[in-house]
C-alpha positions as CSV (number, residue, x, y, z in Angstrom):
1,M,32.8,88.3,79.4
2,K,35.1,91.3,79.8
3,P,35.0,94.2,77.4
4,S,37.8,94.6,74.9
5,S,40.6,97.0,75.6
6,S,39.1,99.5,73.2
7,E,35.7,99.3,74.9
8,T,35.0,100.7,78.4
9,M,31.7,100.1,80.2
10,S,30.0,101.3,83.3
11,A,26.8,100.3,85.1
12,V,25.6,103.9,85.0
13,E,25.9,104.0,81.2
14,I,24.1,100.7,80.8
15,I,21.3,101.8,83.2
16,S,21.0,105.1,81.3
17,L,20.7,103.4,77.9
18,K,17.9,101.2,79.0
19,R,16.2,104.1,80.8
20,D,16.3,106.0,77.5
21,K,14.7,103.0,75.6
22,K,17.9,102.2,73.7
23,P,18.9,98.6,73.1
24,L,21.9,97.1,74.8
25,S,24.6,95.2,73.0
26,T,25.5,91.6,73.6
27,A,28.8,92.8,75.1
28,Q,27.1,95.3,77.4
29,I,24.6,92.7,78.8
30,N,27.4,90.1,79.2
31,W,29.5,92.6,81.1
32,F,26.7,93.8,83.4
33,I,25.7,90.3,84.4
34,A,29.3,89.1,84.9
35,E,30.0,92.2,87.0
36,Y,26.9,91.8,89.1
37,T,27.5,88.1,89.7
38,A,31.0,89.0,90.9
39,D,29.5,91.5,93.3
40,R,31.2,94.4,91.5
41,I,27.8,96.0,90.7
42,P,25.8,96.8,93.9
43,D,22.1,95.9,94.3
44,Y,21.0,99.5,94.0
45,Q,22.4,99.8,90.5
46,A,21.0,96.4,89.5
47,A,17.6,97.3,90.8
48,A,17.7,100.6,88.8
49,W,18.5,98.5,85.7
50,L,15.7,96.0,86.4
51,M,13.2,98.8,86.8
52,A,14.3,100.3,83.5
53,V,13.7,96.9,81.9
54,V,10.3,96.6,83.4
55,L,9.3,100.0,82.1
56,N,10.9,99.9,78.7
57,G,11.1,96.2,77.8
58,M,13.8,94.3,75.9
59,T,14.2,93.3,72.3
60,R,14.3,89.6,71.3
61,Q,18.1,89.8,71.0
62,E,18.5,91.5,74.4
63,T,16.3,88.9,76.0
64,S,18.3,86.0,74.5
65,D,21.6,87.7,75.4
66,L,20.4,88.1,79.0
67,T,19.3,84.5,79.2
68,L,22.7,83.2,78.0
69,A,24.6,85.5,80.2
70,M,22.8,84.1,83.2
71,V,23.5,80.6,81.9
72,R,27.2,81.3,81.8
73,S,27.2,82.9,85.3
74,G,27.5,79.4,87.0
75,D,27.6,75.7,86.4
76,Q,26.2,74.1,83.2
77,A,25.2,70.5,83.3
78,D,26.3,68.3,80.4
79,L,24.1,65.3,80.1
80,S,25.3,64.2,76.7
81,D,27.4,61.4,78.2
82,V,24.5,59.8,79.9
83,V,21.4,60.4,77.7
84,P,21.4,60.8,73.9
85,Y,18.9,63.6,73.9
86,A,17.5,65.4,77.0
87,V,13.9,66.5,76.9
88,D,12.6,68.5,79.8
89,K,9.3,70.2,80.9
90,H,8.5,73.3,82.9
91,S,5.2,74.6,84.3
92,T,4.9,78.3,85.1
93,G,3.0,77.3,88.3
94,G,-0.5,76.6,89.4
95,V,-2.8,74.9,91.8
96,G,-3.0,71.1,91.8
97,D,-0.3,70.9,89.2
98,K,1.2,67.6,90.0
99,T,1.9,67.0,86.3
100,S,5.6,66.1,86.4
101,L,4.9,63.2,88.8
102,V,2.8,61.5,86.0
103,V,4.2,63.0,82.8
104,L,7.8,62.1,83.3
105,P,7.3,58.4,84.1
106,I,5.0,58.1,81.0
107,V,7.7,59.7,78.8
108,V,10.4,57.4,80.1
109,A,8.2,54.4,79.6
110,C,7.9,55.5,76.0
111,G,11.6,55.3,75.6
112,I,12.6,59.0,76.2
113,P,15.0,59.6,79.2
114,V,14.3,62.5,81.5
115,A,16.7,64.1,84.0
116,K,14.8,67.0,85.5
117,M,15.9,69.7,88.0
118,S,12.8,71.1,89.7
119,G,11.9,73.7,92.3
120,R,9.9,74.2,95.5
121,S,6.7,75.9,96.1
122,L,6.4,79.6,96.8
123,G,3.1,81.4,97.4
124,H,0.0,79.6,96.2
125,T,1.8,77.5,93.5
126,G,3.0,74.0,94.4
127,G,6.5,72.7,93.9
128,T,7.4,69.3,92.6
129,L,10.2,68.7,95.2
130,D,7.8,69.4,98.1
131,K,5.3,66.9,96.6
132,L,8.0,64.2,96.3
133,E,9.2,64.8,99.8
134,S,5.7,63.7,101.0
135,I,7.2,60.2,100.4
136,A,9.3,59.2,103.4
137,G,13.0,59.2,102.7
138,F,12.8,60.6,99.1
139,Q,16.0,62.5,98.4
140,V,15.9,65.5,96.1
141,E,19.3,67.0,97.0
142,L,21.7,65.1,94.8
143,S,25.2,65.8,93.6
144,I,25.6,66.3,89.9
145,E,27.5,63.0,89.7
146,R,24.6,61.1,91.4
147,F,22.1,63.0,89.3
148,K,23.8,61.8,86.1
149,Q,24.3,58.3,87.4
150,L,20.5,57.9,88.0
151,A,19.8,59.4,84.6
152,K,22.0,56.8,83.0
153,E,20.8,53.8,85.1
154,N,17.0,54.5,85.3
155,H,16.5,57.1,82.6
156,L,14.4,59.1,85.2
157,V,15.6,61.4,88.0
158,I,14.0,64.4,89.6
159,A,16.1,66.6,91.8
160,G,16.7,70.1,93.1
161,Q,18.7,72.6,91.2
162,T,22.4,72.7,92.0
163,A,23.5,75.6,94.1
164,N,25.5,77.2,91.4
165,L,23.1,76.8,88.5
166,A,22.5,80.2,87.0
167,P,23.5,82.2,90.1
168,A,22.9,85.5,88.3
169,D,19.3,84.6,87.9
170,R,19.0,83.5,91.6
171,N,20.4,86.9,92.7
172,L,18.4,89.0,90.3
173,Y,15.2,87.1,91.2
174,A,15.7,87.8,94.9
175,L,16.2,91.4,94.1
176,R,13.2,91.6,91.8
177,D,11.1,90.1,94.6
178,V,11.7,93.1,96.8
179,T,11.9,95.9,94.3
180,G,8.6,95.6,92.4
181,T,10.2,94.3,89.3
182,I,8.6,90.9,89.0
183,P,6.0,91.7,86.2
184,S,8.2,91.8,83.1
185,I,7.9,89.2,80.3
186,P,11.6,89.5,79.3
187,L,12.7,89.0,82.9
188,I,10.3,86.2,83.6
189,A,11.2,84.4,80.3
190,S,14.9,84.7,80.8
191,S,14.7,83.6,84.4
192,I,12.9,80.4,83.5
193,M,14.9,79.6,80.4
194,S,18.3,80.3,81.9
195,K,17.8,77.5,84.4
196,K,16.4,75.1,81.8
197,I,19.3,75.7,79.4
198,A,21.9,75.5,82.2
199,S,20.5,72.2,83.3
200,G,21.6,70.6,80.1
201,T,18.4,70.1,78.2
202,D,18.2,69.7,74.4
203,A,14.4,70.3,74.1
204,I,11.7,71.8,76.4
205,V,8.0,71.6,76.7
206,L,6.6,74.6,78.5
207,D,3.2,74.4,80.3
208,V,2.2,78.1,80.5
209,K,-0.7,78.6,82.8
210,V,-3.5,81.1,82.2
211,G,-6.1,82.4,84.7
212,E,-6.7,83.3,88.3
213,G,-4.4,80.7,89.7
214,S,-1.4,81.6,87.5
215,F,1.0,84.5,87.2
216,M,-0.4,85.2,83.7
217,K,-4.0,86.3,84.2
218,S,-4.9,86.9,80.5
219,L,-4.5,84.8,77.4
220,A,-2.6,87.7,75.8
221,E,-0.1,87.8,78.7
222,A,0.4,84.1,78.6
223,R,0.9,84.1,74.8
224,G,3.5,86.9,75.1
225,L,5.4,84.9,77.8
226,A,5.2,81.7,75.8
227,T,6.4,83.3,72.6
228,A,9.3,85.0,74.4
229,M,10.4,81.6,75.9
230,V,10.1,79.8,72.6
231,E,12.2,82.5,70.9
232,I,14.9,82.3,73.6
233,G,15.0,78.5,73.2
234,V,15.3,78.8,69.4
235,D,18.0,81.4,69.7
236,A,19.9,79.0,72.0
237,G,19.6,76.1,69.6
238,K,16.8,74.3,71.4
239,A,13.5,72.9,70.2
240,V,10.7,74.3,72.3
241,T,7.0,73.7,72.5
242,A,4.8,75.9,74.7
243,L,1.2,75.0,75.6
244,L,-1.2,77.6,77.0
245,S,-3.3,75.7,79.6
246,D,-6.1,76.8,81.9
247,M,-5.5,77.6,85.5
248,S,-8.8,79.4,86.4
249,Q,-9.6,76.3,88.5
250,P,-7.4,73.6,90.1
251,L,-6.0,70.9,87.8
252,G,-7.4,67.6,88.9
253,I,-9.0,67.3,92.3
254,T,-6.3,67.7,94.9
255,A,-4.1,70.6,96.0
256,G,-1.6,69.8,98.8
257,N,1.5,67.7,98.7
258,A,0.6,64.2,99.9
259,L,-2.9,64.5,98.4
260,E,-1.4,65.3,95.0
261,V,1.1,62.4,95.2
262,R,-1.9,60.1,95.9
263,E,-3.8,61.5,92.9
264,A,-0.7,61.1,90.7
265,I,-0.4,57.5,91.7
266,E,-4.1,56.9,91.0
267,T,-3.6,58.5,87.6
268,L,-0.6,56.3,86.8
269,H,-3.0,53.4,87.5
270,G,-5.5,54.8,85.1
271,E,-7.8,56.0,87.8
272,G,-7.2,59.7,87.8
273,P,-9.6,62.6,87.1
274,N,-10.5,63.0,83.5
275,D,-9.1,66.6,83.2
276,F,-5.8,65.7,84.8
277,T,-5.4,62.5,82.8
278,D,-6.1,64.3,79.5
279,H,-3.7,67.1,80.5
280,V,-0.8,64.7,81.3
281,I,-1.3,62.7,78.1
282,E,-1.0,65.9,76.0
283,I,2.1,67.2,77.8
284,A,3.7,63.7,77.6
285,A,2.9,63.4,73.9
286,Q,4.5,66.8,73.2
287,M,7.7,65.7,75.0
288,I,7.8,62.4,73.2
289,V,7.6,63.9,69.7
290,L,10.3,66.4,70.4
291,S,13.0,63.7,70.7
292,P,14.6,62.7,67.4
293,H,15.2,59.3,68.9
294,S,11.5,58.7,69.5
295,E,9.7,56.0,67.6
296,Y,6.6,58.1,67.8
297,Q,6.9,60.9,65.3
298,T,3.3,62.2,65.2
299,I,1.4,63.7,68.1
300,E,-1.4,61.2,67.6
301,S,0.9,58.1,67.9
302,A,2.6,59.7,70.9
303,R,-0.7,60.2,72.6
304,D,-1.6,56.6,72.0
305,A,1.8,55.5,73.4
306,A,1.3,57.6,76.5
307,R,-2.1,56.1,77.1
308,Q,-0.7,52.6,76.7
309,A,2.1,53.3,79.2
310,I,-0.6,54.0,81.8
311,Q,-2.7,51.0,80.8
312,D,0.1,48.4,80.8
313,G,1.6,49.7,84.1
314,S,5.0,50.6,82.6
315,A,4.7,54.3,83.6
316,F,3.9,53.4,87.2
317,G,6.8,51.0,87.2
318,K,9.1,53.9,86.2
319,F,7.8,56.1,89.0
320,R,8.3,53.3,91.5
321,T,11.8,52.7,90.3
322,M,12.6,56.4,90.6
323,V,11.2,56.5,94.2
324,A,13.3,53.5,95.2
325,A,16.5,54.8,93.6
326,Q,16.1,58.2,95.4
327,G,15.6,56.6,98.8
328,G,11.8,56.9,99.0
329,D,9.6,54.4,100.8
330,V,8.0,52.4,98.0
331,R,5.5,51.0,100.5
332,Q,3.8,54.4,100.3
333,V,3.8,54.2,96.5
334,D,2.3,50.7,96.5
335,N,-0.2,51.7,99.2
336,P,-0.9,55.5,99.1
337,E,-3.0,55.2,102.3
338,L,0.4,55.1,104.0
339,L,1.2,58.7,102.8
340,P,0.8,61.5,105.4
341,T,-2.8,62.2,106.3
342,A,-4.3,65.2,108.2
343,E,-6.1,64.9,111.5
344,F,-9.2,66.9,110.5
345,C,-11.3,66.9,107.3
346,E,-14.3,69.1,106.8
347,T,-16.5,69.7,103.8
348,I,-18.0,72.7,102.2
349,T,-21.3,72.3,100.3
350,A,-23.1,74.3,97.7
351,A,-25.5,76.8,99.3
352,Q,-27.8,76.7,96.3
353,S,-28.6,74.6,93.3
354,G,-27.3,75.7,89.9
355,Y,-24.1,75.7,87.9
356,I,-20.6,76.2,89.1
357,E,-19.5,79.6,87.8
358,R,-16.3,80.1,89.6
359,L,-13.7,77.9,91.4
360,D,-11.1,80.5,92.0
361,A,-7.7,78.7,91.8
362,L,-5.9,81.5,93.5
363,Q,-8.1,81.4,96.5
364,I,-8.0,77.6,96.7
365,G,-4.2,77.8,96.5
366,Q,-4.3,80.4,99.3
367,A,-6.5,78.1,101.3
368,V,-3.8,75.4,101.1
369,I,-1.4,78.0,102.5
370,D,-4.0,78.7,105.3
371,V,-3.8,75.1,106.5
372,G,0.0,75.0,106.2
373,G,0.5,73.2,102.9
374,G,2.3,76.0,101.1
375,R,4.9,78.7,102.0
376,E,4.9,82.4,101.8
377,T,8.7,82.8,102.2
378,K,11.5,80.7,100.9
379,G,12.6,78.0,103.3
380,A,9.5,78.1,105.4
381,P,8.3,74.6,106.7
382,I,5.2,73.0,105.2
383,D,2.8,70.4,106.3
384,H,2.8,67.6,103.7
385,A,-0.5,66.1,104.9
386,V,-2.9,69.1,104.5
387,G,-4.7,70.5,101.5
388,V,-7.9,71.0,99.6
389,E,-9.9,68.7,97.4
390,T,-12.1,70.4,94.8
391,L,-14.8,67.9,93.7
392,H,-16.4,69.8,90.8
393,K,-15.4,71.8,87.7
394,I,-16.6,75.1,86.3
395,G,-19.8,74.3,84.4
396,D,-20.9,71.4,86.6
397,Q,-24.5,71.3,87.7
398,V,-24.9,71.0,91.5
399,N,-27.7,70.7,94.0
400,R,-27.9,72.5,97.2
401,G,-25.9,70.5,99.8
402,D,-23.6,68.8,97.3
403,I,-20.0,68.7,98.6
404,V,-17.7,71.1,96.6
405,F,-14.6,71.1,98.8
406,R,-12.9,68.9,101.3
407,V,-10.4,70.7,103.5
408,H,-7.7,68.6,105.3
409,A,-5.9,70.2,108.2
410,N,-3.9,69.5,111.4
411,D,-4.9,72.7,113.2
412,Q,-8.4,73.8,114.0
413,A,-7.6,77.6,113.7
414,R,-5.9,77.1,110.3
415,L,-8.8,75.0,109.2
416,A,-11.3,77.7,110.1
417,R,-9.3,80.3,108.1
418,A,-9.3,78.1,105.0
419,I,-13.0,77.3,105.3
420,K,-13.8,81.0,105.6
421,R,-11.8,81.9,102.6
422,L,-13.3,79.1,100.4
423,H,-16.8,80.0,101.5
424,E,-16.4,83.8,100.8
425,K,-14.0,84.0,97.9
426,A,-13.5,80.7,96.0
427,L,-17.0,79.5,94.9
428,A,-19.8,81.0,92.9
429,V,-23.0,79.2,91.7
430,A,-25.1,80.6,88.9
431,T,-28.7,79.8,88.1
432,E,-28.1,79.6,84.3
433,P,-25.9,77.0,82.6
434,V,-22.2,78.0,82.5
435,E,-19.7,76.9,79.8
436,G,-16.8,74.7,81.0
437,R,-13.2,75.8,80.5
438,P,-10.9,74.2,77.9
439,L,-7.8,72.4,79.1
440,F,-5.6,74.1,76.5
441,Y,-5.9,77.4,74.6
442,D,-3.0,77.4,72.1
443,T,0.3,75.8,71.2
444,I,3.4,77.7,70.2
445,S,6.4,75.8,68.9
446,G,9.8,76.5,67.5
447,S,13.0,74.9,66.6
448,P,16.3,76.4,65.4
449,S,15.0,76.0,61.8
450,H,11.4,77.3,62.2
451,H,8.9,78.9,64.6
452,T,5.1,78.3,64.4
453,S,1.9,78.9,66.3
454,R,-1.1,76.6,65.9
């Protein structure tokens, strides 16, 4: 958006206003983002502005204006001609978080279409696209036309984000990564929500992680981020529900791409770990009730429908159809033993009897990187076969010699690094009983007409 003829703007003025803790107008934010996207504001001025935001924050209005300015910086998907109401989900990242692979087929089996654009892993957090690419032939790079065609035909498609979706966010994120300006709730919230809004969604369920394995270490931080994202969605005319979920330990058992696909398939067959199964049922139910076209209008009925979709096999059927439609080898879905497997597998046992006090999700995620299952830099190759299984939960009673971790690797040196890390940093056993962790801490929801926390 260009300023009116009576209004002149400059990057220095906008940086100075934010430096002096003064709010920016909608026009100023629109101008700054448009000029930066057009390469008329250099990185050094954008970095100065980002640091001012980190230090001084943004108002709700500024955060919403920034989000929508980034949405308008590139392509915006319109799904209204292929699905009546688009419901999406987003996780803020964790270890063993293969949730989308199970939640989305459940939701579609319950009559709610899902067309999702996902991302890849970076650092210790896994990416949905990397997991799906464990399946031979699975195509995640789709044209917007093919993306919409699959959404219309199968009601389920998961693909990578288009190259020109919220380019201002992509450029600012890359700059934040190298200028120490990542930790800012307005910047994190607007980054996430700009991509969701640009992808054409009508309603969003946010899975906001809390704990050692997430970006938000404390409940207060996570609640602040969740609230900001819900407010952005409401201001943009979207219904949003944010759940604060635990990430002090891995979700489910597996962390590592093919291992997680295998666990997702087991869960779709009703044979998944209890914590992961309960988690996906709740996320699916929240998505189901957000759609005005759903026949399940209470959270209880939506949970029941989600469980039924697993029990009757319809959710697995939707997953299988998606894999086939996107070029994946359905033989690996029908027989997960055909998925990539690592050459070496070693176990780590409890050194003493007692109660599991710590299963540090961050260190377990880093161990996955140690064996080659994650990436430290964008575009780095990953080994889909490797990973870590965590066979217990915080609060479990164990005996000396009980297996706590299984480490899968294709390289002995990498395997040794991961085992050393897990031994020294990931596990603690207490002599006294330890309370287990809840799956969810809070739910914050909002629609254009109301905003609640429960």
